[in-house]
C-alpha positions in Angstrom: 104.6 95.1 122.5 105.8 91.6 121.9 108.3 90.9 119.2 107.3 88.3 116.7 109.3 85.6 114.9 109.0 86.2 111.2 108.3 82.5 110.8 105.0 83.0 112.7 103.7 85.6 110.2 100.2 84.8 108.9 100.6 87.1 105.9 102.5 89.8 104.1 101.3 93.2 102.8 101.6 93.1 99.0 100.1 96.6 98.4 98.8 99.6 100.3 96.0 101.8 99.0 96.5 105.1 100.8 93.4 106.8 99.5 91.3 103.9 100.9 93.4 103.0 103.9 93.3 99.4 102.7 96.1 96.9 102.8 96.3 94.0 100.3 97.6 91.0 102.2 98.8 87.6 100.9 97.8 85.1 103.6 99.8 82.1 104.6 97.4 81.1 107.4 93.7 81.7 108.2 92.4 85.1 109.2 88.9 85.9 110.6 87.1 89.2 111.0 87.3 90.2 114.7 90.8 88.9 115.2 93.5 91.2 116.5 96.5 91.5 114.2 99.9 93.1 114.4 101.3 94.6 111.2 105.0 95.0 111.6 107.8 96.3 109.3 110.7 98.6 109.0 108.7 101.6 110.0 105.3 100.0 110.7 104.0 98.9 114.1 100.2 98.7 114.0 98.0 96.6 116.2 94.3 96.5 115.4 91.2 94.4 115.1 90.2 93.2 111.6 86.9 95.0 111.1 86.3 94.1 107.4 88.0 91.9 104.9 87.4 91.4 101.2 88.5 88.8 98.6 87.9 89.7 95.0 85.7 92.7 96.1 83.4 90.4 98.1 83.1 90.8 101.8 84.2 87.7 103.7 84.3 86.7 107.3 87.2 84.3 106.9 90.0 83.7 104.5 92.8 81.2 104.3 96.3 80.3 103.1 96.9 81.5 99.5 94.1 84.1 99.6 94.8 87.7 98.8 92.6 89.8 101.1 91.9 93.5 101.4 91.8 94.7 105.0 90.9 98.2 106.2 93.8 99.5 108.3 93.9 102.3 110.9 97.3 103.6 109.8 99.7 103.6 106.9 101.4 100.2 106.2 103.9 99.3 103.6 104.6 96.6 101.1 106.5 93.6 102.6 105.3 94.4 106.1 104.5 91.1 108.0 101.1 90.4 109.5 100.9 88.5 112.8 98.0 87.2 114.9 97.9 89.0 118.3 96.9 87.2 121.4 
């Protein structure tokens, strides 16, 4: 798996809701449902496709810089994990 430069992160996990398997992510770039992302941190290394995304409890197909989105995740992630776009 490729290593990412932290400056290329498109967002950062701000909270993880374990009972929902949902990560709250503060975006610094655009993100679209269907894109592959890599969530990486001290003990986190998760690559998955974004299958659903919500802003303010409303489903959205796309979100941009400054948005706080909720993303369903396949595994446990942690606060401060970085989110990258995967090719």
